[in-house]
N, C-alpha and C positions, 0 to 999 in steps of 0.2 A: 403135238410139239407146237409151240406158240410162236412161230416164225412166219413172217409176211413181208412181202416188199411193197413199199408205198408206190401208187401208180406214178408213171414218169410224168414229172412236171419241170418246170424250169429249175435246173439244178442250182442250188446255193451253196457257196463254200460255207463250212462249219466254222464261221468266225462269228463273234457275238455281234449282233445287231441291234443290242440296246443293254443297258444296265438292268439286272434283276430288280423286279418290283413284286409289291403285293398282288399286282393283277395277273401275274403269270401263274399257272398251275404249278410248274415246276420251275426252279431258276435254270434248268437244262434248256429251256426253250431260247434262252437268248442265242443259242449255238444254230438256230434256224432249224429246219426240217430235216429229218434223217431219212434214209432210204431204206434202211433195215432195221428190224427190231426183235429182240429175243424177249418174250414177255415173260411174267411172272409165272412159275411152275416149270420153267425150261431148265434143263440141266445139261450142260454140254461139256465134254473132256476131248482135249485133243490140240491140235495146231491149226488156229483160224486166221486166214488172211482176207482184209477187205480192201476195197478201192474206193467206198463211199463211207460216209459217215452212219455210224452203228450205235444204237441204244441197246443197253443191256439191263434188263430187270429181273432176270432170273440169276442162275448160277453158272459159271464157267471156270474151268481149270485146264492150265496147260500153257500154251503160248499164243498170244494175240499180235498181229501184226496189221496196221491199218495206215494208209495214205492220208487220211482225212481225220475226222473226229471220233474218239471213243467216250461215249457217254454213258455212265454209269448211274441208273436210277436209285431211288431210295430202297427198293427190295433187291437192288443188284448186289451179287457177292461174287467177285472175281478173285482166283488165286492162281496168278499166271505170270509169266515174263512178258511184259508189254511195252512194244515199240510203236508209236503212233506220232501223228502231227500234232494233235491237242487231246488232252485227256480231262473230262469234267466228271466230278464224283460227288454224288450224293449218297452212295451205298458205301460197300467196303471194297478195297483193294488190297490183296496180300501178294507182295512179290515185288521183284525189280522192275522200275518204270523208266523208260526213256522217251521223250516227248519232244519233237523238234521244234516247236513253237511255245507251248506252254502247259501247265497243268493248273487247275483250279479245284479247290476243295470246297464244297458248300456246306452250310451247316447242317450237322447230322452226318456227314461224310467223312469217311477215315482212310488213310493210306497207311499200311505197314510195309515197309522196304524201302530200299535205297531208290532216290529218284534222281534224273537227270535231265534238266532242262533250263532254258534260258529264262523263262520266266515262271514263278510259282505265286500264286495267289491262294492263301488259307484263310479262309472267313471265320469269324467268330462261331464258336459252337462246332468246328470241325476239328480233326485231329490228324497229326502226322508222326509216325514212329519210325526214323530211320535218318539215314545221311543224305544230304542234298548236294549235288554238285550243279553250278550253275555256269557252264562254259558261256562266255559271251553275254552273261545276264545283264538284264537292264534294271 
């Protein structure tokens, strides 16, 4: 299994620290360091709950709850109901998504399913297929 915890350091909130640029290896880096990661080749089924920012580069199905950011890397494939503070997608997400702050879909990323969030950012080269509800949207 490709799961590890990042050694404790000064914890950053998973909010953008800068705008994506060509110097970043991944646009997801703007959300700061993550505490946990599921790497490529990892496959998980079930109900997962996190209290830190998590990056998924493997596949996950079931239900996901996070009080911080859920970051889906280019090789990440999620088929689940998601409830999180922030969702950032470079891979593929299928299922209903609720984010308390925002959802951002980067080039190459895709969401198939209904979403509920106050802020939605869809970059050129990404896709969204579903209904969007934006209570208190900005």
